[in-house]
C-alpha positions as CSV (number, residue, x, y, z in Angstrom):
1,M,19.1,9.0,23.8
2,S,16.8,6.6,25.5
3,D,16.3,2.9,24.4
4,H,12.8,3.8,23.4
5,A,13.9,7.1,21.6
6,S,16.6,5.1,19.9
7,K,14.0,2.6,18.6
8,N,11.8,5.3,17.1
9,H,14.6,7.1,15.7
10,T,15.9,4.0,14.1
11,L,12.4,3.1,12.9
12,A,12.1,6.6,11.2
13,A,15.5,6.4,9.8
14,D,14.9,3.1,8.2
15,A,11.4,4.2,7.0
16,S,12.9,7.5,5.7
17,W,15.1,5.6,3.1
18,L,11.8,3.8,1.9
19,T,9.6,6.6,1.9
20,L,11.9,8.6,-0.2
21,A,12.1,6.0,-2.6
22,K,8.5,5.7,-2.8
23,V,7.9,9.3,-3.1
24,L,10.3,9.7,-6.1
25,A,8.9,6.5,-7.7
26,F,5.2,7.8,-7.2
27,G,6.5,11.3,-8.6
28,V,7.7,9.4,-11.7
29,S,4.9,6.7,-11.8
30,F,2.2,9.3,-11.3
31,L,2.8,10.7,-14.7
32,L,1.9,7.0,-16.3
33,P,-2.0,7.1,-15.8
34,L,-2.2,11.0,-16.8
35,I,-0.5,9.7,-20.3
36,M,-2.7,6.6,-20.6
37,V,-6.4,8.4,-20.3
38,R,-5.0,11.0,-23.0
39,K,-3.2,8.6,-25.4
40,L,-5.7,5.7,-25.2
41,S,-9.5,5.8,-25.9
42,Q,-11.7,5.1,-22.9
43,A,-12.2,1.6,-24.0
44,D,-8.6,0.8,-24.8
45,F,-7.8,2.1,-21.5
46,G,-10.4,-0.3,-19.8
47,L,-8.8,-3.0,-21.8
48,Y,-5.5,-2.0,-20.8
49,R,-6.5,-1.9,-17.0
50,Q,-8.1,-5.3,-17.5
51,L,-5.0,-7.1,-18.8
52,F,-2.8,-5.3,-16.1
53,L,-5.3,-6.3,-13.5
54,V,-4.6,-10.2,-14.5
55,V,-0.8,-9.4,-14.2
56,T,-0.7,-7.6,-11.0
57,N,-3.2,-10.0,-9.1
58,A,-0.9,-12.8,-10.3
59,M,2.1,-11.2,-8.8
60,T,0.6,-10.6,-5.5
61,V,-1.6,-13.9,-5.1
62,L,-0.4,-16.6,-6.9
63,P,3.3,-17.0,-4.9
64,F,1.0,-17.3,-1.7
65,G,3.2,-14.3,-0.3
66,F,6.2,-16.9,0.0
67,A,8.7,-13.8,0.1
68,M,7.3,-12.5,3.4
69,S,8.4,-15.8,5.0
70,A,11.9,-14.2,4.7
71,F,10.9,-11.5,7.3
72,Y,10.5,-14.5,10.0
73,F,13.3,-16.6,8.8
74,L,16.3,-14.5,8.0
75,P,16.8,-13.0,11.5
76,R,16.4,-16.7,12.8
77,A,18.2,-18.4,10.0
78,G,22.0,-17.7,11.0
79,E,24.3,-19.6,8.6
80,R,21.4,-20.9,6.4
81,R,20.4,-17.2,5.4
82,R,21.2,-17.7,1.7
83,A,19.1,-21.0,1.7
84,V,16.1,-18.9,2.9
85,A,16.8,-16.6,-0.1
86,M,17.1,-19.3,-2.6
87,N,14.1,-21.0,-1.6
88,V,12.1,-17.6,-2.3
89,V,13.9,-17.4,-5.7
90,A,12.9,-21.0,-6.8
91,V,9.2,-20.6,-5.5
92,Y,8.6,-17.6,-7.3
93,A,10.3,-18.9,-10.7
94,A,8.1,-22.3,-10.4
95,V,5.0,-20.2,-9.9
96,A,5.9,-17.8,-12.6
97,M,6.6,-20.4,-15.2
98,I,3.4,-22.4,-14.3
99,A,1.0,-19.2,-14.7
100,G,2.7,-18.0,-17.9
101,S,2.6,-21.5,-19.6
102,V,-1.2,-22.0,-18.3
103,L,-1.9,-18.4,-20.0
104,L,0.2,-19.2,-23.1
105,F,-1.3,-22.7,-23.9
106,R,-5.0,-21.7,-22.7
107,P,-5.4,-18.1,-24.1
108,T,-9.2,-18.3,-23.9
109,I,-8.9,-18.0,-20.2
110,L,-8.7,-14.1,-20.5
111,A,-12.0,-14.3,-22.7
112,A,-13.9,-16.2,-20.0
113,I,-12.8,-14.1,-17.2
114,F,-13.9,-10.8,-18.8
115,N,-16.3,-12.0,-21.2
116,D,-14.5,-10.2,-24.0
117,G,-13.2,-12.3,-27.0
118,R,-10.7,-9.4,-28.0
119,L,-8.6,-10.1,-25.1
120,V,-7.3,-13.9,-26.4
121,S,-5.0,-12.1,-29.0
122,Y,-3.0,-10.6,-26.1
123,A,-2.7,-13.7,-24.1
124,P,1.2,-14.6,-25.2
125,L,2.3,-11.1,-24.5
126,V,0.4,-11.1,-21.2
127,A,2.0,-14.5,-20.7
128,A,5.3,-13.3,-21.1
129,V,5.0,-10.1,-18.9
130,L,3.5,-12.3,-16.2
131,F,6.4,-14.6,-16.0
132,L,9.1,-11.8,-15.9
133,V,7.2,-9.6,-13.5
134,V,6.3,-12.4,-11.1
135,A,9.7,-14.0,-11.1
136,S,11.2,-11.1,-9.9
137,S,8.5,-9.1,-8.0
138,F,10.0,-9.7,-4.5
139,V,13.4,-8.1,-4.4
140,D,12.5,-5.3,-2.3
141,I,10.7,-7.7,0.2
142,L,14.1,-9.9,0.3
143,A,16.0,-6.8,0.8
144,L,14.2,-5.3,3.5
145,A,14.0,-8.9,5.2
146,N,17.8,-9.0,4.8
147,G,18.0,-5.4,6.6
148,D,19.1,-4.0,3.2
149,I,17.0,-0.7,3.4
150,K,18.9,1.1,0.8
151,G,18.9,-1.9,-1.7
152,A,15.1,-2.1,-1.1
153,A,15.1,1.7,-1.7
154,A,17.1,1.3,-4.9
155,F,14.7,-1.2,-6.3
156,V,11.6,0.6,-5.8
157,V,13.0,3.7,-7.6
158,I,14.8,1.9,-10.5
159,T,12.0,-0.2,-11.3
160,N,9.4,2.3,-11.2
161,V,11.4,5.0,-13.2
162,T,12.2,2.3,-16.1
163,K,8.4,1.1,-16.0
164,T,7.3,4.7,-16.5
165,L,9.7,5.6,-19.2
166,L,9.1,2.3,-21.2
167,L,5.5,2.1,-20.8
168,A,4.8,6.0,-21.4
169,T,6.8,6.1,-24.5
170,A,5.0,3.1,-26.0
171,A,1.8,4.9,-25.3
172,I,3.2,8.3,-26.8
173,F,4.6,6.9,-29.9
174,F,2.4,3.9,-30.6
175,G,-0.8,4.5,-29.0
176,S,-1.7,0.8,-28.5
177,V,-2.5,-1.9,-25.9
178,R,-0.1,-4.0,-27.7
179,A,2.8,-1.8,-27.7
180,I,2.3,-1.2,-24.0
181,L,2.4,-5.0,-23.3
182,I,5.7,-5.2,-25.2
183,A,7.1,-2.4,-23.1
184,S,6.1,-3.9,-19.9
185,A,7.8,-7.2,-20.9
186,L,11.1,-5.2,-21.6
187,H,10.6,-3.7,-18.0
188,G,9.9,-7.2,-16.5
189,L,13.3,-8.2,-18.3
190,L,15.2,-5.4,-16.6
191,Q,13.7,-6.2,-13.3
192,F,14.7,-9.7,-13.5
193,I,18.3,-8.4,-14.3
194,F,18.2,-6.5,-11.2
195,L,17.1,-9.5,-9.0
196,L,20.3,-11.4,-10.3
197,V,22.5,-8.5,-9.4
198,Y,21.0,-8.3,-5.8
199,L,21.3,-11.9,-5.2
200,K,24.9,-11.8,-6.0
201,R,25.4,-8.7,-3.9
202,G,23.5,-9.7,-1.0
203,F,23.8,-13.3,-0.5
204,G,26.9,-14.2,-2.7
205,S,25.3,-15.7,-5.6
206,F,22.2,-16.1,-7.6
207,L,22.7,-20.0,-7.8
208,G,22.4,-22.4,-4.9
209,R,21.0,-25.7,-3.9
210,I,17.5,-25.9,-2.5
211,D,17.4,-26.7,1.3
212,T,14.4,-29.0,1.2
213,A,14.1,-29.0,5.2
214,M,14.3,-24.9,5.4
215,L,11.8,-24.9,2.4
216,R,9.4,-27.1,4.4
217,Q,9.7,-24.7,7.1
218,Q,9.1,-21.8,4.9
219,M,6.0,-23.4,3.5
220,A,4.9,-24.1,6.5
221,Y,5.0,-20.5,7.7
222,A,3.8,-19.1,4.4
223,I,0.9,-21.1,3.3
224,P,-1.5,-20.2,6.1
225,F,-1.0,-16.5,5.4
226,G,-1.0,-17.3,1.6
227,F,-4.2,-19.0,1.8
228,A,-5.4,-16.0,4.0
229,Y,-4.1,-13.5,1.4
230,W,-6.0,-15.5,-1.1
231,L,-9.0,-14.9,0.7
232,Y,-8.3,-11.2,1.2
233,W,-7.7,-11.0,-2.4
234,L,-11.3,-12.5,-3.1
235,Q,-12.7,-10.1,-0.5
236,T,-10.8,-6.9,-1.8
237,E,-9.9,-7.4,-5.2
238,A,-12.6,-9.7,-6.8
239,H,-15.0,-6.8,-7.2
240,H,-13.0,-5.5,-10.0
241,Y,-13.8,-8.9,-12.1
242,F,-17.4,-8.6,-11.1
243,V,-17.7,-5.0,-12.6
244,A,-15.3,-5.7,-15.7
245,R,-17.5,-8.8,-16.7
246,A,-20.8,-7.3,-16.2
247,F,-20.3,-3.7,-17.5
248,G,-17.5,-4.1,-20.1
249,A,-14.2,-2.1,-20.6
250,S,-15.5,1.4,-21.0
251,T,-17.4,1.2,-17.8
252,Y,-14.5,-0.8,-16.1
253,A,-12.1,2.2,-17.2
254,V,-14.3,4.5,-15.0
255,Y,-14.4,2.1,-12.1
256,A,-10.7,1.6,-12.4
257,I,-10.0,5.3,-11.7
258,G,-12.4,5.2,-8.8
259,C,-10.2,2.7,-7.2
260,V,-6.8,3.6,-8.5
261,M,-5.8,6.3,-6.1
262,F,-6.0,4.3,-2.9
263,P,-3.2,2.1,-3.3
264,L,-1.0,5.1,-4.1
265,T,-1.8,6.4,-0.6
266,L,0.0,3.3,0.6
267,V,3.3,4.8,-0.2
268,F,4.0,5.8,3.4
269,G,2.0,3.0,4.9
270,E,4.2,0.4,3.2
271,S,7.4,2.1,4.0
272,I,6.5,2.1,7.7
273,G,4.9,-1.4,7.4
274,F,7.6,-3.5,6.1
275,V,9.9,-2.0,8.5
276,I,7.5,-2.7,11.5
277,I,7.3,-6.3,10.3
278,R,11.0,-6.8,10.6
279,R,11.2,-5.0,14.0
280,V,8.3,-7.0,15.6
281,S,9.7,-10.2,14.5
282,E,13.1,-9.3,15.9
283,L,11.5,-8.2,19.2
284,H,9.1,-11.1,19.5
285,S,12.0,-13.6,18.9
286,Q,13.6,-12.1,21.9
287,S,10.3,-11.9,23.8
288,R,10.2,-8.3,24.4
289,R,6.5,-7.4,24.6
290,E,6.6,-4.3,26.1
291,D,9.1,-3.1,23.6
292,I,6.7,-4.4,20.7
293,V,3.8,-2.4,22.3
294,A,5.7,1.1,22.7
295,L,6.9,0.4,18.9
296,L,3.1,-0.2,17.9
297,G,1.9,2.8,19.5
298,H,4.5,5.1,18.0
299,A,3.7,3.5,14.7
300,V,-0.2,4.4,14.9
301,R,0.4,7.8,16.0
302,N,2.8,8.3,13.0
303,L,0.3,6.7,10.5
304,S,-2.5,8.5,11.8
305,A,-0.8,11.8,11.3
306,F,-0.6,10.8,7.7
307,Y,-3.7,8.9,6.6
308,L,-6.2,10.9,8.5
309,P,-5.3,14.4,7.0
310,L,-5.0,12.9,3.6
311,Y,-8.2,11.1,3.8
312,A,-10.1,14.6,5.1
313,I,-8.4,16.7,2.1
314,L,-9.4,13.9,-0.5
315,L,-12.8,13.8,0.7
316,V,-13.2,17.5,0.2
317,T,-11.1,18.0,-3.0
318,G,-11.2,14.4,-4.5
319,R,-13.6,15.3,-7.4
320,D,-11.5,18.1,-8.5
321,L,-8.4,16.0,-8.7
322,I,-10.2,13.4,-10.7
323,A,-11.1,16.1,-13.2
324,I,-7.6,17.6,-13.3
325,V,-5.7,14.3,-13.5
326,Y,-8.0,12.0,-15.6
327,T,-10.1,14.6,-17.4
328,R,-13.7,15.2,-16.8
329,R,-14.4,12.0,-18.8
330,F,-13.8,10.1,-15.6
331,L,-15.7,12.2,-13.4
332,A,-18.5,9.5,-12.9
333,S,-15.7,7.7,-10.8
334,W,-16.0,10.4,-8.1
335,P,-18.9,8.3,-5.9
336,I,-16.7,5.2,-6.3
337,F,-13.6,7.0,-5.2
338,A,-15.4,8.7,-2.3
339,I,-16.4,5.6,-0.7
340,N,-13.2,3.8,-1.5
341,L,-11.4,6.4,0.5
342,T,-13.2,4.9,3.7
343,L,-10.6,2.4,3.8
344,M,-7.7,4.7,4.3
345,P,-8.0,5.2,8.0
346,L,-8.6,1.6,8.5
347,S,-5.3,0.9,6.8
348,I,-3.8,1.9,10.1
349,L,-5.4,-1.1,11.8
350,S,-4.4,-3.2,8.8
351,I,-0.6,-2.3,9.0
352,I,-0.4,-3.0,12.8
353,S,-2.4,-6.1,12.9
354,D,-0.4,-7.7,9.9
355,A,2.9,-7.0,11.6
356,V,1.7,-8.7,14.8
357,M,-0.2,-11.9,13.2
358,R,3.1,-12.6,11.2
359,S,5.2,-12.9,14.4
360,Y,2.4,-14.3,16.6
361,T,1.8,-17.4,14.9
362,E,-1.0,-18.6,17.2
363,C,-3.2,-16.1,15.3
364,R,-3.0,-17.7,11.9
365,P,-6.0,-20.1,12.5
366,F,-8.1,-16.9,13.6
367,L,-7.0,-14.9,10.4
368,V,-7.8,-17.8,8.0
369,G,-11.1,-18.8,9.9
370,L,-12.4,-15.1,9.8
371,R,-11.5,-14.6,6.0
372,M,-13.2,-18.0,5.2
373,A,-16.4,-16.7,7.0
374,L,-16.4,-13.2,5.2
375,V,-15.3,-14.3,1.8
376,P,-18.8,-16.2,0.9
377,I,-20.6,-13.2,2.1
378,V,-18.9,-10.7,0.0
379,L,-18.8,-12.9,-3.1
380,A,-22.5,-13.6,-2.8
381,A,-23.1,-10.0,-2.3
382,L,-21.2,-9.1,-5.3
383,W,-22.9,-11.4,-7.5
384,V,-26.2,-10.5,-6.5
385,L,-25.8,-6.6,-6.2
386,T,-23.5,-5.5,-8.8
387,P,-25.5,-6.4,-12.1
388,R,-28.7,-4.9,-10.3
389,Y,-27.2,-2.0,-8.7
390,G,-24.2,-1.1,-10.6
391,P,-20.3,-0.3,-9.5
392,V,-21.3,1.9,-6.6
393,A,-23.0,-1.2,-5.0
394,A,-19.9,-3.3,-5.7
395,I,-17.5,-0.9,-4.0
396,S,-19.9,-0.5,-0.9
397,T,-19.9,-4.1,-0.3
398,V,-16.2,-4.3,-0.4
399,V,-15.7,-1.4,2.1
400,G,-18.1,-2.4,4.5
401,I,-17.0,-6.3,4.7
402,T,-13.3,-4.8,4.8
403,A,-14.0,-2.6,7.5
404,L,-15.8,-5.1,9.7
405,E,-12.6,-7.4,9.3
406,R,-10.1,-4.8,10.2
407,V,-11.9,-3.9,13.5
408,I,-12.3,-7.7,14.3
409,L,-8.8,-8.2,13.7
410,A,-7.5,-5.4,15.7
411,G,-9.4,-6.9,18.6
412,R,-7.6,-10.0,18.0
413,T,-4.3,-8.2,17.8
414,A,-5.0,-6.6,21.2
415,R,-5.4,-9.9,22.9
416,A,-2.3,-11.3,21.2
417,L,-0.3,-8.5,22.8
418,Q,-2.0,-8.9,26.1
419,L,-2.8,-5.2,26.0
420,R,-3.8,-3.4,29.1
421,R,-5.6,-0.2,29.9
422,C,-2.4,1.5,31.0
423,D,-1.3,1.0,27.3
424,A,-3.8,3.1,26.0
425,V,-1.6,6.3,26.9
426,L,0.4,5.4,23.9
427,L,-2.5,6.4,21.8
428,K,-3.2,9.8,23.4
429,G,-1.9,11.7,20.5
430,V,-4.2,10.2,18.0
431,I,-7.1,12.1,19.6
432,G,-5.2,15.3,19.1
433,V,-4.7,14.5,15.4
434,V,-8.3,13.7,14.8
435,V,-9.4,17.3,16.4
436,S,-6.8,19.0,14.1
437,V,-8.2,17.0,11.0
438,L,-11.7,17.9,11.8
439,L,-11.1,21.6,12.3
440,A,-8.9,21.9,9.1
441,G,-11.4,19.5,7.1
442,A,-14.2,21.9,8.0
443,A,-12.4,24.9,7.0
444,A,-11.5,23.3,3.5
445,F,-14.9,22.3,3.1
446,F,-16.5,25.7,3.3
447,V,-13.7,27.3,1.1
448,R,-14.5,24.6,-1.6
449,S,-18.1,25.3,-1.3
450,A,-17.5,28.7,-2.4
451,F,-16.5,27.5,-5.9
452,G,-18.4,26.3,-8.7
453,E,-18.4,22.7,-9.8
454,A,-16.5,23.3,-12.9
455,Q,-13.6,25.3,-11.2
456,H,-11.4,22.5,-10.4
457,W,-8.2,24.4,-10.4
458,P,-8.8,27.3,-8.3
459,A,-11.0,25.2,-5.8
460,L,-8.3,22.5,-5.4
461,I,-5.7,25.3,-4.5
462,A,-7.8,27.1,-2.4
463,A,-9.2,24.2,-0.1
464,S,-5.8,22.6,0.0
465,T,-4.0,25.9,1.1
466,V,-6.7,26.5,3.6
467,F,-6.7,22.9,4.9
468,V,-2.9,23.0,5.3
469,A,-2.7,26.2,7.1
470,A,-5.6,25.2,9.5
471,Y,-4.0,22.0,10.4
472,I,-0.6,23.6,11.1
473,A,-2.5,26.1,13.1
474,A,-4.4,23.5,15.3
475,T,-1.2,21.4,15.5
476,S,0.7,24.2,16.7
477,V,-1.8,25.0,19.4
478,R,-1.6,21.6,20.6
479,A,2.2,21.8,20.9
480,I,2.5,25.4,22.3
481,I,-0.4,25.4,24.8
482,Y,-1.0,21.8,25.6
483,R,2.5,20.9,25.3
484,E,2.1,18.0,23.1
485,D,5.0,16.2,21.3
486,V,3.7,17.0,18.0
487,I,7.2,16.6,16.2
488,S,7.3,12.8,17.0
489,E,3.5,12.6,16.0
490,F,4.1,13.3,12.2
491,P,5.2,10.5,9.9
492,L,9.0,10.8,10.9
493,A,9.9,9.4,7.4
494,V,8.6,12.4,5.9
495,F,10.8,14.8,7.4
496,P,14.8,14.8,7.4
497,E,16.3,14.8,10.7
498,R,17.6,18.5,10.4
499,L,14.1,19.7,9.6
500,R,12.7,17.9,12.6
501,E,15.4,19.6,15.0
502,V,14.6,23.1,13.6
503,L,10.8,22.6,14.1
504,A,11.5,21.3,17.5
505,D,13.4,24.3,18.6
506,L,10.8,26.6,17.2
507,L,8.1,24.8,19.2
508,T,10.2,24.9,22.4
509,R,11.0,28.6,22.1
510,A,7.2,29.1,21.5
511,R,6.3,27.2,24.6
512,D,8.9,29.2,26.7
513,S,7.5,32.4,25.4
514,N,4.1,31.4,26.3
515,E,5.0,30.3,29.7
516,A,6.6,33.6,30.4
517,T,3.6,35.4,29.1
518,E,1.4,33.6,31.5
519,K,3.9,34.0,34.5
520,A,3.8,37.8,33.7
521,A,0.1,37.9,33.6
């Protein structure tokens, strides 16, 4: 096996564990919104979404992404690896304590944010959830940075299964937002215990002295990215607060459904993305530019073969999916959902750019400067357009600005990697994916058009079946006639090794048969 093939195989093997874990977690957690929309009123569901929006954003924004510094420092830390991990623990614990205390002693903050006085009574429970969840939210990141793919996968499965079981039980038997918050606090406690167990297993102890010198280095690395992420959060998430404040919980419930599916499609992207960050960091520390370019080219092809078909089929069947999953009460979210889907193919650029910029630290000023320029534009547009033109204007603003940012960052990434024209050959397979997707999407669209607007189940099944069949047919033609290596094109984490070998053998036989026929003719 060549070095390049070995790297790709290792990337696939690493990503396979995470993808399998995230697919299992998604399969379990997918049940949660189905239960919530059926057990809560539309207003209570909107209230639930608002409160957990605060918790989720606190988890991702307040620590400044400090845990991501482990991807850079653990491969370089040598005997100080434990110090790197302990610093991450200390920072997250401190941030969680401060945020929880502020919310506990100033509960009116929730009312001020959402313009709804009902939220104040939930502040103590939200503070408890926030503390426990934020303090233990980085286990999978730390495990991945430590090269413990299986540990990260275990955390993903365990935390999502326990969360779904606890919150679903609260919704089914109690049917109140307060009960759901209590269940979430219990889940946070279990997650915190998992953190302590992992620290003992992965680093020898969950207690340790703070290495101030290392902490300063990690801070210097993390703060620019953390500030950039704050700006990114304002750019991509602040619209939720504008809509919730302007239109109330019931309308926000519809808006949240329109936005909720996009993060779920990141299951595969996150799995491959975290692995790429670690691998690029390792290769960059060894000054192996060519290997980085080859790795990223392979990753782009994998990501395209997942995101582009999914984007196409969701555009065709998304309205039916909303009606089936969230009931017809939320069909009004379809325009929001359709616009939000536009970000899906752009996630490919985001994943690649993020991996490069975390290793090529000279790119950080450009990243921060770009977001500092774009954030005032998006916030001003949301302030003016959202109250006047509604939720559709809000999501359109966010998608447009985010698309502009990702294209600009892709250009900066290309300059950092010193890409040459000859490197474009690594993306040749993406063109074939696009052609297959267009043909399959057109076939699925015509099939969906044959059904009425209310025939959601038969339309979804028929259109999806036709899309899959047409996509497989188009991909097979590329493999057999044009001899493209479509097996390596698919997201390798999706297919077990044995299945890939079987598919490769079938395609090889088909090519040989086709060549024999051509020679006989």
